[in-house]
GUVOPA-693694 format. One record per residue (C-alpha): residue number from 1; residue in one letter; y, z, x. Coordinates in nm, 3 decimals. Each point is the difference from the previous one (the first is absolute). Last residue first. Example, Ala and Ser with C-alpha at 12.3 -4.5 7.8 and 13.67 -1.06 7.14 Angstrom:
<site 2 S <-0.106 0.714 1.367>>
<site 1 A <-0.344 0.066 -0.137>>
***
This chain:
<site 295 K <19.143 11.036 -9.631>>
<site 294 G <-0.360 -0.018 0.126>>
<site 293 K <-0.026 -0.368 -0.075>>
<site 292 D <0.309 -0.057 0.210>>
<site 291 N <-0.150 0.183 0.293>>
<site 290 G <-0.313 -0.200 -0.003>>
<site 289 R <0.190 -0.327 -0.010>>
<site 288 G <0.184 0.098 0.326>>
<site 287 A <-0.344 0.076 0.170>>
<site 286 S <-0.129 -0.337 -0.119>>
<site 285 K <0.308 -0.165 0.150>>
<site 284 M <-0.041 0.171 0.334>>
<site 283 Y <-0.368 -0.066 -0.001>>
<site 282 K <0.041 -0.380 -0.039>>
<site 281 F <0.304 -0.020 0.236>>
<site 280 F <-0.186 -0.201 0.269>>
<site 279 E <-0.152 -0.220 -0.263>>
<site 278 S <0.323 -0.182 -0.014>>
<site 277 G <0.201 -0.032 -0.328>>
<site 276 P <0.315 0.138 0.147>>
<site 275 E <-0.016 -0.263 0.278>>
<site 274 V <0.020 0.169 0.352>>
<site 273 V <0.279 0.032 0.255>>
<site 272 L <-0.039 0.334 0.178>>
<site 271 V <0.286 0.180 0.175>>
<site 270 D <-0.049 0.309 0.210>>
<site 269 N <0.315 0.201 0.051>>
<site 268 R <-0.133 0.289 -0.195>>
<site 267 S <-0.284 0.032 0.248>>
<site 266 K <-0.372 0.014 -0.021>>
<site 265 F <-0.021 -0.225 -0.311>>
<site 264 S <-0.241 -0.272 0.091>>
<site 263 G <-0.261 0.214 0.173>>
<site 262 R <-0.023 0.255 -0.274>>
<site 261 Y <-0.008 -0.267 -0.266>>
<site 260 A <-0.289 -0.180 0.180>>
<site 259 E <-0.197 0.329 0.032>>
<site 258 L <0.065 0.059 -0.373>>
<site 257 S <-0.134 -0.358 -0.084>>
<site 256 R <-0.313 0.074 0.206>>
<site 255 Y <-0.058 0.319 -0.197>>
<site 254 F <0.041 -0.179 -0.332>>
<site 253 A <-0.226 -0.274 0.092>>
<site 252 Y <-0.266 0.260 0.107>>
<site 251 F <0.043 0.199 -0.321>>
<site 250 E <-0.057 -0.319 -0.203>>
<site 249 A <-0.301 -0.108 0.194>>
<site 248 N <-0.175 0.324 -0.023>>
<site 247 Q <-0.355 0.024 0.154>>
<site 246 G <-0.003 -0.346 0.151>>
<site 245 F <0.337 0.034 0.143>>
<site 244 A <-0.100 0.316 0.182>>
<site 243 Q <-0.315 -0.166 0.126>>
<site 242 A <0.190 -0.301 0.121>>
<site 241 Y <0.263 0.219 0.159>>
<site 240 T <-0.270 0.188 0.196>>
<site 239 N <-0.172 -0.321 0.105>>
<site 238 T <0.336 -0.142 0.109>>
<site 237 A <0.073 0.313 0.198>>
<site 236 K <-0.360 -0.007 0.168>>
<site 235 A <0.058 -0.376 0.084>>
<site 234 D <0.340 0.077 0.132>>
<site 233 G <-0.129 0.285 0.209>>
<site 232 E <-0.286 -0.221 0.140>>
<site 231 G <0.259 -0.267 0.067>>
<site 230 K <0.220 0.242 0.182>>
<site 229 I <-0.287 0.141 0.213>>
<site 228 K <-0.097 -0.350 0.102>>
<site 227 Q <0.361 -0.100 0.066>>
<site 226 A <0.042 0.308 0.207>>
<site 225 D <-0.323 -0.073 0.198>>
<site 224 R <0.109 -0.350 0.069>>
<site 223 Y <0.349 0.113 0.090>>
<site 222 A <-0.151 0.257 0.240>>
<site 221 E <-0.236 -0.261 0.157>>
<site 220 A <0.289 -0.233 0.041>>
<site 219 V <0.221 0.271 0.149>>
<site 218 I <-0.279 0.111 0.238>>
<site 217 I <-0.070 -0.349 0.113>>
<site 216 E <0.360 -0.083 0.050>>
<site 215 R <0.047 0.316 0.197>>
<site 214 Q <-0.314 -0.072 0.218>>
<site 213 R <0.149 -0.345 0.080>>
<site 212 D <0.340 0.144 0.079>>
<site 211 A <-0.161 0.258 0.227>>
<site 210 D <-0.203 -0.272 0.176>>
<site 209 A <0.312 -0.204 0.048>>
<site 208 R <0.174 0.305 0.130>>
<site 207 I <-0.275 0.085 0.246>>
<site 206 K <-0.021 -0.357 0.128>>
<site 205 E <0.377 -0.023 0.040>>
<site 204 A <-0.014 0.327 0.190>>
<site 203 E <-0.276 -0.121 0.222>>
<site 202 A <0.208 -0.310 0.073>>
<site 201 S <0.304 0.204 0.067>>
<site 200 G <-0.198 0.238 0.237>>
<site 199 E <-0.159 -0.301 0.187>>
<site 198 S <0.348 -0.146 0.046>>
<site 197 R <0.143 0.330 0.110>>
<site 196 L <-0.286 0.054 0.244>>
<site 195 E <0.058 -0.354 0.142>>
<site 194 N <0.366 0.065 0.033>>
<site 193 A <-0.070 0.329 0.183>>
<site 192 V <-0.236 -0.174 0.230>>
<site 191 R <0.248 -0.266 0.088>>
<site 190 K <0.265 0.267 0.044>>
<site 189 R <-0.222 0.194 0.247>>
<site 188 E <-0.065 -0.328 0.185>>
<site 187 A <0.378 -0.077 0.020>>
<site 186 E <0.069 0.345 0.125>>
<site 185 M <-0.281 -0.017 0.260>>
<site 184 R <0.140 -0.338 0.112>>
<site 183 R <0.346 0.145 0.033>>
<site 182 Y <-0.132 0.305 0.185>>
<site 181 V <-0.200 -0.226 0.243>>
<site 180 A <0.314 -0.212 0.066>>
<site 179 E <0.215 0.311 0.068>>
<site 178 S <-0.272 0.160 0.222>>
<site 177 V <-0.039 -0.318 0.208>>
<site 176 E <0.365 -0.010 0.110>>
<site 175 T <0.002 0.381 0.064>>
<site 174 P <-0.313 -0.011 0.210>>
<site 173 L <-0.304 0.128 -0.188>>
<site 172 E <-0.148 0.342 0.076>>
<site 171 V <-0.328 0.146 0.085>>
<site 170 R <0.013 0.365 0.119>>
<site 169 K <-0.223 0.253 0.162>>
<site 168 L <-0.293 -0.243 0.052>>
<site 167 R <-0.264 0.211 0.169>>
<site 166 V <-0.259 -0.070 0.257>>
<site 165 D <-0.240 0.287 0.072>>
<site 164 V <-0.242 0.146 0.255>>
<site 163 I <-0.005 -0.286 0.231>>
<site 162 Q <-0.243 0.087 0.284>>
<site 161 V <0.082 -0.087 0.370>>
<site 160 G <-0.228 -0.079 0.291>>
<site 159 I <0.171 -0.334 0.081>>
<site 158 K <-0.255 -0.213 -0.187>>
<site 157 R <-0.019 0.259 -0.270>>
<site 156 A <0.351 -0.104 -0.093>>
<site 155 D <-0.118 -0.344 -0.124>>
<site 154 A <-0.252 0.145 -0.252>>
<site 153 D <0.252 0.262 -0.100>>
<site 152 A <0.268 -0.253 -0.071>>
<site 151 K <-0.225 -0.199 -0.228>>
<site 150 E <-0.135 0.293 -0.196>>
<site 149 R <0.343 0.171 -0.034>>
<site 148 M <0.153 -0.330 -0.099>>
<site 147 K <-0.251 -0.050 -0.273>>
<site 146 D <0.054 0.345 -0.147>>
<site 145 M <0.379 -0.041 0.023>>
<site 144 I <-0.012 -0.345 -0.182>>
<site 143 K <-0.232 0.140 -0.284>>
<site 142 E <0.237 0.291 -0.048>>
<site 141 R <0.296 -0.235 -0.043>>
<site 140 E <-0.180 -0.233 -0.241>>
<site 139 G <0.216 -0.001 -0.306>>
<site 138 S <0.307 0.186 0.109>>
<site 137 V <0.232 -0.164 0.241>>
<site 136 V <-0.259 -0.220 0.178>>
<site 135 D <-0.145 -0.143 -0.315>>
<site 134 H <0.338 -0.044 -0.186>>
<site 133 V <0.132 -0.200 0.305>>
<site 132 T <-0.302 -0.231 -0.008>>
<site 131 R <-0.301 0.029 0.228>>
<site 130 K <-0.178 -0.200 0.268>>
<site 129 G <0.282 -0.012 0.258>>
<site 128 F <0.040 0.382 -0.044>>
<site 127 E <-0.354 0.047 0.138>>
<site 126 E <0.046 -0.224 0.302>>
<site 125 R <0.339 0.144 0.084>>
<site 124 L <-0.142 0.353 -0.042>>
<site 123 G <-0.278 -0.093 0.239>>
<site 122 A <0.232 -0.128 0.265>>
<site 121 N <0.225 0.306 -0.043>>
<site 120 V <-0.294 0.242 0.035>>
<site 119 T <-0.116 -0.169 0.316>>
<site 118 Q <0.337 -0.034 0.157>>
<site 117 N <0.076 0.370 -0.071>>
<site 116 L <-0.339 0.101 0.149>>
<site 115 R <0.065 -0.190 0.320>>
<site 114 T <0.349 0.132 0.035>>
<site 113 K <-0.103 0.353 -0.077>>
<site 112 A <-0.266 -0.021 0.273>>
<site 111 R <0.257 -0.137 0.248>>
<site 110 S <0.231 0.293 -0.076>>
<site 109 E <-0.286 0.252 0.034>>
<site 108 D <-0.084 -0.127 0.358>>
<site 107 G <-0.348 0.118 0.100>>
<site 106 G <-0.034 -0.313 0.200>>
<site 105 V <-0.019 -0.209 -0.320>>
<site 104 S <-0.366 -0.109 -0.006>>
<site 103 I <-0.154 0.201 0.288>>
<site 102 Y <0.176 0.319 -0.108>>
<site 101 Y <-0.095 -0.032 -0.363>>
<site 100 L <-0.358 -0.086 0.093>>
<site 99 K <-0.022 0.331 0.205>>
<site 98 P <0.185 0.191 -0.275>>
<site 97 D <-0.235 -0.103 -0.274>>
<site 96 V <0.112 0.144 -0.335>>
<site 95 I <0.379 -0.027 0.035>>
<site 94 R <0.193 0.061 -0.312>>
<site 93 W <0.177 -0.213 -0.270>>
<site 92 K <0.229 0.036 -0.309>>
<site 91 I <0.192 -0.312 -0.068>>
<site 90 Y <0.342 -0.034 -0.182>>
<site 89 S <0.145 -0.260 -0.232>>
<site 88 D <0.341 -0.132 -0.125>>
<site 87 V <-0.043 -0.341 -0.147>>
<site 86 L <0.285 -0.231 -0.084>>
<site 85 V <-0.093 -0.297 -0.226>>
<site 84 N <0.076 -0.364 0.034>>
<site 83 K <-0.112 -0.257 -0.269>>
<site 82 K <-0.214 -0.303 0.078>>
<site 81 E <-0.196 0.063 -0.326>>
<site 80 S <-0.303 0.094 0.206>>
<site 79 T <0.204 0.281 0.147>>
<site 78 I <0.207 -0.013 0.317>>
<site 77 F <0.041 0.312 0.232>>
<site 76 R <0.303 0.174 0.135>>
<site 75 E <-0.056 0.322 0.204>>
<site 74 P <0.189 0.324 -0.081>>
<site 73 E <0.195 0.163 0.290>>
<site 72 A <-0.079 0.322 0.190>>
<site 71 N <-0.383 -0.061 -0.011>>
<site 70 D <-0.212 0.313 -0.025>>
<site 69 L <-0.297 0.039 0.226>>
<site 68 T <-0.138 0.350 -0.066>>
<site 67 I <-0.255 0.160 0.248>>
<site 66 I <-0.296 0.200 -0.109>>
<site 65 R <-0.108 0.258 0.262>>
<site 64 K <-0.191 -0.052 0.319>>
<site 63 E <0.293 -0.087 0.215>>
<site 62 F <-0.096 -0.117 0.362>>
<site 61 Y <-0.026 0.199 0.317>>
<site 60 R <-0.042 -0.131 0.348>>
<site 59 V <-0.203 0.162 0.273>>
<site 58 N <-0.030 -0.067 0.381>>
<site 57 Q <-0.291 -0.024 0.242>>
<site 56 V <0.006 -0.035 0.367>>
<site 55 M <0.251 0.263 0.117>>
<site 54 P <-0.224 0.266 -0.172>>
<site 53 V <-0.332 -0.097 -0.152>>
<site 52 K <0.011 0.104 -0.354>>
<site 51 F <-0.082 0.304 -0.208>>
<site 50 Y <0.012 0.073 -0.370>>
<site 49 L <0.125 0.290 -0.229>>
<site 48 G <-0.023 -0.049 -0.371>>
<site 47 P <0.083 -0.243 -0.292>>
<site 46 E <-0.245 -0.267 -0.085>>
<site 45 A <0.097 -0.369 0.028>>
<site 44 I <-0.044 -0.070 0.364>>
<site 43 A <-0.008 -0.352 0.143>>
<site 42 R <-0.176 -0.085 0.326>>
<site 41 K <0.026 -0.181 0.328>>
<site 40 V <0.290 -0.241 -0.072>>
<site 39 E <0.099 -0.182 0.325>>
<site 38 G <0.336 0.057 0.164>>
<site 37 L <-0.139 0.169 0.317>>
<site 36 Q <-0.205 0.232 -0.232>>
<site 35 F <0.133 0.046 -0.341>>
<site 34 V <-0.084 0.267 -0.254>>
<site 33 V <0.104 -0.064 -0.363>>
<site 32 A <0.102 0.301 -0.207>>
<site 31 Y <0.037 -0.022 -0.380>>
<site 30 Q <0.245 0.228 -0.177>>
<site 29 R <0.065 0.228 -0.293>>
<site 28 Q <-0.285 0.230 0.079>>
<site 27 D <0.163 0.061 0.347>>
<site 26 V <-0.189 -0.095 0.307>>
<site 25 T <0.014 0.219 0.311>>
<site 24 F <0.007 -0.083 0.365>>
<site 23 M <-0.178 0.135 0.313>>
<site 22 S <-0.038 -0.160 0.344>>
<site 21 M <0.360 0.051 0.114>>
<site 20 A <-0.028 0.365 -0.078>>
<site 19 L <-0.323 0.022 0.196>>
<site 18 I <0.149 -0.182 0.292>>
<site 17 V <0.296 0.235 -0.010>>
<site 16 L <-0.232 0.299 -0.025>>
<site 15 V <-0.214 -0.122 0.279>>
<site 14 T <0.306 -0.050 0.226>>
<site 13 A <0.122 0.342 -0.078>>
<site 12 A <-0.331 0.147 0.076>>
<site 11 L <-0.012 -0.185 0.343>>
<site 10 A <0.347 0.109 0.080>>
<site 9 G <-0.093 0.354 -0.078>>
<site 8 L <-0.318 -0.027 0.202>>
<site 7 L <0.195 -0.137 0.294>>
<site 6 N <0.262 0.269 -0.028>>
<site 5 I <-0.270 0.269 -0.004>>
<site 4 R <-0.163 -0.159 0.308>>
<site 3 S <0.337 -0.006 0.176>>
<site 2 S <0.050 0.366 -0.078>>
<site 1 M <-0.330 0.095 0.152>>
***
């Protein structure tokens, strides 16, 4: 009886061991690839509990999440101007076909990274060779990244990998190139500034010339109007004098003589040299004779 119990216990233990060896779980962050005698039998992408043939089949797990490939040192590329630039980039990738991934690179992540790095570097070298320093630094940076993502992804699909993103973290010029570029940029800015100053000076001269012309026109028109008004005033004054002269010629002559006396004898220091018998003293003489007659 005891031997039968021992046999059943041993059998149960064996079944449990075999069952434990037959089961495996797949995490949501992993792929599972089932091998049978070194040959890929199936790839599992969904998480859960699965079974395999013990002692015959084995399971390998591969990362399902996005992996970052970040180069430790910047790469040196040459632009269309034959100038060197230092490029620091990184790649975001993930496995989408674990079976093809294993067949292509043996499931070795370092080999996959080497393949992807070579693909991206070759593409960047080609894209940078078509563009100037200005284009790769700022002008067409986004365009370069978009093209590289498309090209790298097309190649990565051959090994069961998807390129999620390719980014240029930093694009710098070597020290010797930076100084030359800065000098050229400074000269270019000075040239533009001189052109703007020249254009400004020419525009200022044009404005001044136009202002001078307008001033001359305004002064000439004002002088013309003033002369016209003055002429009209003189004509009216002459007409008024003529009418007054016509009404009483003697009084008019007397009034004009008084105006002349007032203008000639404004100050005691004024000196007037005139012949005593001049018509200028006509009314002075008559005024004197009138006083004598009264006495």
